Each structure stands twice: as C-alpha cells, then as structure tokens.
N, C-alpha and C positions, 0 to 999 in steps of 0.2 A: 248541813245535810241536804242533799238533793234527792228527789224521787227519780229513779231510773226505770225506764221501760225495758225490761228484759224479755226479748223474744226468744223463747226456748224452741229450738228446732230439732226434729228427730225423724227417723225413717220409720214408716208404718209397716204393717205386715202383708201388704198386697203383693201378689206374685203374678207374673214373673218379674214385674218392675215395682219396686217400692216407691211410694210417694213421699215427699218431704212435707212434714206438718209443722205448724207453729202456733204457739199461744203465748200471751204476754203476762208477765209477772211484774208487779210493782214492788220495788225495794228501795230503801234509803241508804245512801253511801256518802262519805265525805268527798270522794272523787271517783273517777271511772273504776268500776270494780275489777279486781283481779280474778283469775279463774278460781283461786283458792277461796275467795269470798262468796262464790255463787253456791246457793244451796241445791241439794237434790230436791226434785219436785215430782209430784205424782200426776198421773193422767188416767183417763178412762180407756184402757186397752180394748174394751169390748167394741168401741167405736172405730178402731183402727185395725181390726183383725189381728189383735195381739193378746186377747184374753176373752174369756167367756163372761157373760153378764153376771153370773153368780159369784165370780171372783175376778173383778175387772181391774184391780189396781196394778199399774206398772209404774216404774220409776224412771226419771230422766236425770242422768248424771252428766253435768257439764264437762266437755273435753276440750273446748276451744272457745275463745271469746273475741268479739270484734266490735268496734264502734259502728253505729248505724247513723250515717249523716242525713238520712231522710226523716228522722224523728228527733224531736228535742229530747236530749238525754237518752238516746236510743242505744240499745245494746243487742247484738246478735249472739246467741249462745248455742253453739252446736253441741248436741248431746248424744249419748248412746243410751239405749233402752236396757233397763235391768228388771229382773223379776223382783217380787217383794222381798226375797231373802238376800238381795244384793248381787246375785250372780247374773251373768249376761243372759238376756232374753235370746231365744232361738233365732230371732230375726236380726240380732246384733252382729252384723258382718264385720264391724270395726274390731270387735273383740277377737277375731280370728287372725288378725295381722301380727306377724312376728315383730317384736319390738327391736328395731334396729335404727338407732339414731343416725347411722352413716349410710342408710339407704336413701337414695334420691329418686324422686318420681316427677315426671312432667307429663301432664295430660292435655291433649288437644281436643277440645270439645266442639264438635260440629252440631248444628241444629238448623231447623227451618223456622222462620217467622211466618205465621199463618193468620189469615183473617177469613172467617166463615168457611174454614176447612180447606182453603187454598193458599199456597205460598204467596207472600206479598209480591206484587208485581205481575202475577199471572192474570190473564184476561178472565172475564166472567165465564167464558166458554173456550175450550181448546187450550192451546199452549203458547208460550212466548217463543222467541227465537231460540234455536238450539244452543247448547252450551258452547262457550268459546270466550266471550268477552266479560262474563260475569265474575270470574275469579279475579280477586283483587281489583275489581272494576270501579269505575267512577261514572257519575252522570245518572240522570233520572231513568233513562232506558235500561240501565244496568242494575241499579240498586233501589230504585223507587223513591218515594217521598219521605217516609218516616223511619225506614229501617236504620239508616245511619244515625239518626237522632237517638233511637233506642239503644243501639250498641255503644254509642259514645257515652250516653248517660249511665249505662250499665258499667262501663269501664271506670268512670269517675267514682261511682258509688263503691265499687270493689276496691279501688285504690285508696279511697278514704278509709275503708275498713281495714286496710293493711293486707289485703289479699294479694298474693304475689303473681299478678298477671304479667305475662311476658309478651303479649301481643294480641291483636285482633285482626281479622280480615274478612272481606266478602269471600264466599267460597264458590265452587265450580258451578253449582246449579243456582238458578235465580231464586232469591228469597232465602238462600242458605248462607250462614255465617259461621265463624269459628272464633273461640278465644282459647288461650293457652295459660295454664297455671303450673308453676314449678314449686316444689317444696323439698326441704332437707329433713329427713325423718320418715319413717315408714308410713305414717298416717297423715302427715301434715298437708300434703297436696290434696289428698282425698277429702279431708275436712274442709279445706278451702273450696274445692270443687263443688261440694254439696251446698255450701253457703252461697257460692256464686250462682248456682242454678236457682236457688230460692230467690235471690235478689232479682234475677232476670225475670222470672215468672211474676213476681210481685210488681215489678216495674211495668210489665206489659199490660197489667190490669188497667192502667191509665189510658192506654191506646186502643182498648178493645181488641187486642192481639193476643194470640196464644203461641206457645212454643211447641213445635212438633219435634219430639226427641226420637221418634222411631227411626230405625236405621235405614229404611227404604220406603219412604212415604210415596215416592213417585216411581211407578213401574216404567220400564222402557229405558231409553238411552239417556238416563239422568243419574248423576252420582248419588250414592247413598251417603249416610252420615256415620262417621266413625268417632272414636275417642282414642286415637293413637296414643300409646302409652310408652313414654321414654323412661328408661330405668337404668340404675347403676348401683353397685355396692362399692364399699371402700376397696375391696380386692379387685374388682373390675377396673376401678379408676387408677389404682396405684401399682398393681402387679400385672394382672391380665395375662397376656401371652396367647399365642395361637392354639397351643395344646389345651389350655383351660377353656378358651372360646369354643373349640370344637366339642369338648365334653359338655359345655353348657347347651350348645345347640342340640346335641343328642338328647339331653334331658328334656328340653322343650318339645322335641319331636315325640319322645316317649310319652309325655303327658299332654299330647295335643288335645285329646278329647276332654280332659279335665279343664284345660284352659278354655276351650270353646264353650263348655257348660256354664262358665261364669262371665263370659265376655259379652253378654247381652242377648236378648231373645230375637228370633227371626233372622239370625245372622246369615242363614243360608240364602236369604234374598239379597244380601249385600255382598257376601264373599263368594263371588261367581267366577273369579278369574278375569273379570272385566272391570273397567272404571278404577284402575289402580288398586286391585285386590288380588289375592291368591284364592283359589278355590277352597271352600271350607273343609274339604276332605284331604287336603294336602298340607304338608309343612315344608317350607323352603326358606332359605335366607340368601341374601345377595347384597353386594356392595352398591349402595345408592339405588337399590331396586325397590320402587314403590309397588311393584307387583308381587313382592315376596311377603311371606308371613312376618319375617323379621328383616327390617332394613338395617344394614350395617353402614354407618357413616364412613366416608373416605377417611375422616380424621381419626376414626377408631383404628383402622388398619395402619395408617401412617404412624401412629403413636405406639406401634408394637402390640396391637390388639388390646388397647386400653381405652377406657372411656365409657360411653353409654351406648345402649342399643334401643331400637324402636320396634315395639310389637305393634303391628298395624291391624291386628285382628279385632281388638275390642271395639264395640260399636257405641253409638251415641247414647243408648239407653243403659249401658253397662254401669254397674255399681263400682265406683273407683275403690271402695274398701275391698270388695271381693276380688277385684282385678289385682290390686297390690298384694293381697294375701296370697293369691295363687302364684304370682310371679316370684315372690320371696320364698314360697314353699318349694318351688322347682329349683331355684338357685341353691337352696339349702341342701339339696340332694347331691350337689356336685362337690367333690373333694377339691380343696385348694392346694393339696399337696402335689408336687410335680414328680 
C-alpha cells in the first residue's frame, strides 16, 4: 500500500468568475486510484462564498482523476460541489451540462503571463513594439526569457496527466499565449481545461509570475484573449446538411443574449468588431471568417455541411462548463428532422 496525495480541485462561489481551489487528502491504495475509489470529501463553504458560517459544510464529489507528475504519488482530482443532501450546489455549473457522450468540444485558451501587473516582455514604462511578430514568434525580443520555459513545462505536466492538449503557441500580443484542449463527451474537455488552468497557475508560483485571464487586459490596439469553442454533435458530424446548419444558426442568433451572458465577463471590451471579433450586439457566421461570431471551416462546407463549428465569442475568463452547457442547450432546440 502506498500513500497517495489526492489534490481535490473545485470551483468556488466567487462571481462573475469562479476561482479554482485545491486541498490535499492522503489515502492509501495498492495502485493509482480509480475514480470509483475516490471518496466524497467535505470542505468549509463559508470560506469560498458557498455557504454561511452557521451551516458551512459542502461536499466534493470526484468527477475526473489525473496523475500529477510534480508530486510523489500525486493525484489531481477534479470535483463538483454538492450540498449536504447530495444535490448540486447552485454554483455547480458542471451539473447543468446535458449528458451527451457523442458531443465533442475543443477549447482554445488564451492568456497573458504577467509580472508585477505587466505582461512579460513589456518595458517598465510604456509599451513594446506593436503587434506583428509576436504571434507564433521566436526569439528573445518576441517571447522573452522565461515564457517559453513556463509554457513548455506546463505542456509536459498536462501531457503526463493525460490531458488532451492539441497544441500551444505564442499569441498576437506580447506576453500572450494559448493552449488547446479537445475532449469527447459533453464535460470531458471542460474538466481538463479547469485542471490545466490549475496546473498553469500553480507552476507560475515558482517563477513569481501570474496568469492574467481577463479578456482585455490591455486597452488600445492590442488583441484581447478568447477561449474559442469548437463543438460538434454526432448529428452534425454524420448527417449535417445545409438546411440543418441554417436552422442551427437561427437558434444561435435567437439565443445570442443567453450565450453572451455565460461567455465571460467584460466581453464588450473584447467583442468590438476589431481584432478578429464581431461586435457583441451582432450575430454573424461566415466561412473561414475570424471576424464572425461563428466561424464555419471550409472543410465543413465541403463535406456537405458536416463537421464542427467554432464559436469565437467565449472569452478567456469563461467557464467551460457553462459554455458547453449553453451550446448544447441551443443545439437541443433544433429539430434533426428534415
């Protein structure tokens, strides 16, 4: 029997953006524990804005488990929060997702690495050279000294954990980076995104660096940060068709306000119609158009309107659980009958 360090992770009750929290539980197992072996655990909800002090107990129910290569016998346990009676806590956005094992999501997480409140690579006063060479750039003048080390270490830790990263790259603004995660199942990519965010923030503690998740930390002629959300269902991939696609886009337009409400705070600062965005008060779609609300890949049209679509409106602070939930809810309103 070995003692395992189980790092239970969950989302707190802060608004408009939840924080991810973590605490360690020690348990003995013959080998790496399965999800079914992990116990429900309690925590003080009064310290996370999820309960009152006179009735503070909340429960953590494990929903996904990953090895943690940074700790001896380390385990990362993503949890959802339950009330003492076992029902979902009001802050539990994961519980709102329709269970569809054939729903696929891919999230593209953009973020800034910052030190003392300024993006890495920015001078102490003023600004660096305008945007141009930073995107997928190389060299000290473009990516600085420690940024690449951080993102490479983050990638390795996530891959060790079995998190399905599909790529990383330096982004358009200096100090801005991106990683992409794909998952099959309505909540799988969202679980992995939250754990990957936790790993990145914990890693940056070693460097005295913070992550700026805000969608528009730099005003002016600098790109904001998004979390473009690629999605498909079995019907979209295998049946599709132009008629269904147009009905789907009508449903997305009808529910525009409901989508924006869960796509991350302060999105009006990012969705301006500039810097590869559509205005927040408009809904559009276009083939290979990064200035549209929904980008339609060329491959989607060529395949007979089958495949995946990209919603470019979710921002970098968005909750992937809430985003997946809203997308699937809108899709469910569209009849698949011709």
